[in-house]
Structure formats: C-alpha cells, structure tokens
C-alpha positions, 0 to 999 in steps of 0.5 A: 873687391869682390872675390867672385870678379873675373878677369878677362883678357884684353883680345889679341892685337890683329895680326898685319901682315904685309903685301910683301909676304902675301906675293911671297906666300903665293910665289911659294905657292906657285914654285910648289904647284910646278914642281908637282906638274913637272914630276908629275908629267915626268911619271906620266911619260915613263908610263907605256902608252897601251896599246891600241887593239889590233883589228880582226884580219880581214879576207884578202884583197880582191886585187893584189899584185906580187914582185919577183919570180920567187914570190909569185911561184910561192903565190901560185903555191899556195894558191893551188894547194886550196884547189878543189875542183877545177885547175885553168892554165894557159902558157903562151911563147912556145916550148917551156924548158925541161925544168919548168915542166918538171916543177909544173908537174910536181905542182898539179900532180897530187891535185890530179890524183885527188880529181881535180880537173886540169885544163891547159891550153899551148900554142901550136909550136910546142907539138915540135918540142919532146919534153913538152910532148912527154910532159903532156902525155903523162898528165893526160894519163892523170886525166888531165885536158891540153889543148893548142892554139896558134897564137892566144892571150897572154898566160894565165891561171884560174883555180877554182874560179875562185882565183886568177894569177895574170902577168903584171908586166911584158918582163913577167917579173911581177903578176897580180893575184885576182880574187874578185869573182867577176874579174876571175868568172870573165877570165874562166870565160875567156879561157872557155871561148880560146879551149873551143876554139882549139885542137887536142894535143895529139895523144899518140907520139908525133913526129915533126913531120905530121905535126906540121901537117896537122899546126903549120896551117893554123900558123900561116892562117895567124901570121897572115892575120898578124901580117896584115895587122903591121905586126912586125917579125919579132912581135909575131914569133912572141905571139906564137911562140916560134923563133924569129927565123921560122916566122922569117921562113913563114913569111918568104914561103907566104911572098912566094905563094903570093907572087910579092917581091916584099913584106910591104907589097905581101901585106898589101895582097893579104889585105885587099884579100888578092887570091885565096890564101895558098895551099901549104907546102 
C-alpha cells in the first residue's frame, strides 16, 4: 500500500434536534426577554421624569376677583404703590370710621407729597361728620380735591386710569380688580361726570346748621326722586349714606309740605308733579 495515500475521516453524522428541545429553547428565550423587559421597566420607573419647562409669567389678568377684606386692602395698597399721576376715589355710604380715615390718609400721604393728583367724591352727609371734615382739610392742604354729591354710584378707585377697583358683591367682601383699558377708561369717565355735578367740600370748618342749608336741598331732591322710583326708606338711607331715622324725618317734612296723609300719597303727588318742590325749612 502506498504511503502517499491520505486517509479522510468519514463525515460526522448530523445532530438530530427533537421538536421538544426546540420548544424548550424558545420558552427559555421568551422567559429571558420577559425578565429583561420587567427589569428595564422597573429601572425606568425609578428615574424621575423631566419636569416640563415652566411658562414665562404673562401679564396680570385683565379681570381679577379678590376675596376677603385683608386681601382687598393688600391689593389696593400694592396698586397705590405704583401710582404716578392720578388717584380717583368714590366713597359712598356716608361718614367713615376714624380708623378707616387714618388708614386712608396713610395710604395716600406719600403720593400727595410726590405730586400725584387725587380727587375724592363723598356724599353730602359726610359734611356733618367731624373726623371726615378733619381728614378732608388735611388732604386738601396737600393738594387733594374733595367734592360731595347727595347720592351716586358704588365705591370706586381708579389709579392712573390703568387699574380700577369696584365691589364684587353687596357686602363688599369681594372686589374686582380691572386692568382692561376700555373698562377702566369707562369707569374714569363715569367718575368725571359725577365730579362735574358735585359741589366742593367746604375748606373752612362748617357747623352742622351751616352745612344743612348747603346740602339738605340736594338731599331732599334726591329723596323725592327715589320715592317716585319706589325705593324703600332703608334703600334711600343706604343710597344717601344717612341713617334710616334721618330719611324718615325728611319724608315726614315732605309729607307736611305736600299735604300728603301717608307715604304712598306723597309718592303719588310727587310723581304727578303736583305743586313745586316746597322750600326747605
């Protein structure tokens, strides 16, 4: 036999895999993938999600409600702190408590010293209130102007014709802050029309008897108008900023002067325009 002959080993027999083994391998693979997916989900849950970027602060709301006396005072104080040109205020409901007047003066004192113009509307009844008269004389010495009317719209503050405050409810436990130029401009115009009809608050000290001769005719005219409109005595007192007893006293005088037997007849006679308005006693 030749030595140059190379022996080649026979090919290996093919490995036969049973169907059972194939299924087992697939099950193992799926189990591994399932564990991996669970671990990945747990890891992802532990990573805090990125916080969305906070939007840049925009301009203040044009209409904003403020609730509670303390928050209302704070909002007004903040707005007054930015006053540069003019402060318009209407303060109905008659005389104000001494503490309220002192707080009001403290709020505007610096503005008046810096030349900020200030105009205030009160009701005629405030002329009979000594603390109010002292307050008016004080702010007038610093350049403020004060006038009175028998009755007018509700409380109002307009600052630089850019922001205004009005009550949001009858109890005035909430307020509306208005920064809308159109609405604030309208409220300033309402104030101007009332200001034109108002009378200057006397600069000199005025005795009650002197004040009565100046303001009672206007108050009687206002009572006459409100009686014709059908307002109750209580509603008239609130509108004029005087006591219920004072209103009833004026109505009694009107009944005598018109020859009316009762309140209903008085309203009827005045509504028909029978007779000129009698002179004030």
